[in-house]
N, C-alpha and C positions, 0 to 999 in steps of 0.2 A: 574428455575433460570438459569442465564447465568453462564457458567463455563469457567474460564480462564485456559488453559492448557499450561504447559511448557514442552518442549521436549528437548532432549540432542543434538543429531547430526542428520544431513541428511546423507542418504546413498550416496555414490559417492565420487568424488575427493575432494570436498571442504566442510569441516565441518562448521557448523554455528549453532547458537541458535535462537530460535524465541519464541514469545509469541502469543498465538492465543485465540481469543474470539469466542466461538461458539454461533450461534443464538439460540434463544429460541425454534424455530421450527425445529432445526437440526434433532431431533429424528424422525420427521415426513417426513424428506427428502425434505422439501420445502424451504430450505434456498436459498437466492438469491446468486448472484455472489460474488466472492472474492474481497476484498480490501486489497492490499498488501502495507504496510507502511514501507518506508525506513527512514533514520534519517540523521541529519546533523553531522558535525564533533564533536561538543561538546555534542552530545546526543547519546542515544541508544534506543533500543526497549522499554525500561522501560518508556521513556518519553511519549509514546502514551498510556501506561497503566495508568500512574500517571495523565495524563491530562483527562482521561476518554474516550478517543477516541475509544478504543477497545470496551468498554462496550456499548457506545452509538451506534456504528455501529451494534453490535450484537443485541441490543434491537430492532433495526429497520430491523432485518432479514438478515443482511449481514454477511458473514464469514470474519472476520478481522484478518489479520496476520501481525505482526510486527517483522522484523528480525534485528539482529545485523550484520552489515556488517563486512567483514574480518578486523581484527585489532582493533575492537571496542567492548565495552561491554563484553559479555561472549564469543564472538568470538575473544578475544584478541590474542589468540595464533594461530589463523588461518593466513595463509600467505597473506599479503596485496597484492592487485592486482595492478601492476605497468603499465599495458598496457590497451588500450581501448578494445582490443579483449578479454583480460583476464577478464575485468570487465563485458563486454557484455555476454560472455560465462557463467560467474558466475551467473549473474542474471537470464539468461534463464534456467540454471541448477536448481536454487532455485525454479523457477516457476514450472518446471516439477516435481521436487522431492516432492513439497508440494501440487501437484495436483491443482495448481492455474491456471486453464485454462482461458485465456483471462481475467486477473484481471484488476481492476482499480488500477493504480500505483500512490501512493502519495509520492512525492520526494522533500524534502527540501534541499537546500544548497548543501553541499558536495556530496550528493547522486546523484546529477545530472550527475556526472561522470559515474555512472552505468546506470542511466535510460535514458538519452538522446540518447546514441547510440542504445539502444533497440527501443525507439520510432521511430527514424529516419531510422533504418535499418531493423526493424522487426515490423512495425506498425500493422500487422495482428495478432500479439500476444497479443495486448492490447485492452481492452474494453473501457478504459478511461484513462486520464492522468491528474494528479493534481500537477503541478510544483509550488513550493513555493520558489522563488528566487534561482533557482538552479545554481550551478557552471557549467561552460563549454558551455554555449549557443553560445559563439562567435567562437567555434571550427567548426561550421557547416555553410554552405552557405544558404543565404535566399531562394534559390530555393528548398533546401531540406525541409525546414519547410513548404513551400507553397504546397508541394505535399502530406502532411500528412492529412488524413481525420479523425483521431482519435478525438473524442470529448474531449476537454481539458478545465479545470478550472484553470485559472492562478491567483494565490493568492499571494499578496504581501502587506507588511506594508508601509504605506505612509511615514514613517520616514526612511525607508531603501533606502537611496539615492545612495547606492553602488550597491550591487548585485540585489536588488529589481528593480531599474530602468534599470540597464544594461540588465538583463535577459529579462525584459518585452519587450524591443525593438525587440528581436529576436522571442520571443514566440508569440507575437501578429501577426506574419506572419502565424501562424497556422490557416487555413481557418475556422475550426469549434471550436472556442474558446469563452470563457466567462471570462471577467476580474472581479476580486473581490478585490478591494483595502480595506484593513483594516485600518481605520483611527486611527492615533495616535500610530500605532504599529511599532515595529522595525523589525529587520531581522527575528527573530523567531516569526513572527506575530501571529502564532497560539497559542503561550503561552500568548501573551499580550491580545488577543481578542478571547478566546476559544469559547465563546457562538456564536459570529458572524461566526467564522470559521466553527464550527460544523453545524450551520444552513445552510450556503452556500454549504457545502459539501453534506449534506443530500438532499438538493434541486437538486443539480447536479446529484447525484446518482439516484434519483427518476425518472429522465428523460432518463436514459440509457436503 
């Protein structure tokens, strides 16, 4: 059976909480790479648990980890990160502390403030990148996106004419990308079309 484990804090400077789904074959040491899930401003790590994403990934052999970013969920009392460097260092620290070496990073909306600097400044730390209408894409130059070779799955809802369309303009500059529009879905498109989202995600992961 899949086991969802909840732990209290990370060692190091920045405490956080996370929920983790272990793959069925974890005891055999044959699990695939890690999928690290961030969340939007109105959500937490529990969103991925409730949606079934953690268990679906575990059932397919992936180690799935969803964290609460500082100031959200059960990391509510952690100090929010106010600078790009602070957010970048924080996410790199989380990746190291959880032994998520070269994870696939799923990053919706607000979490783009954490993930985009890591993608553009430390692309060698990521195996794959799954942006879902992330915030902050206009903060970087077109040339920066064009230099990134990390395989990317760009997911957006066709009804999200704000961040969805805005972020897509920049993200499409990534040379190794696939576009997945979820028809009739809004900003949190994975909630509106979970089956289509999970199918596209699993297909993407299977090719990495």
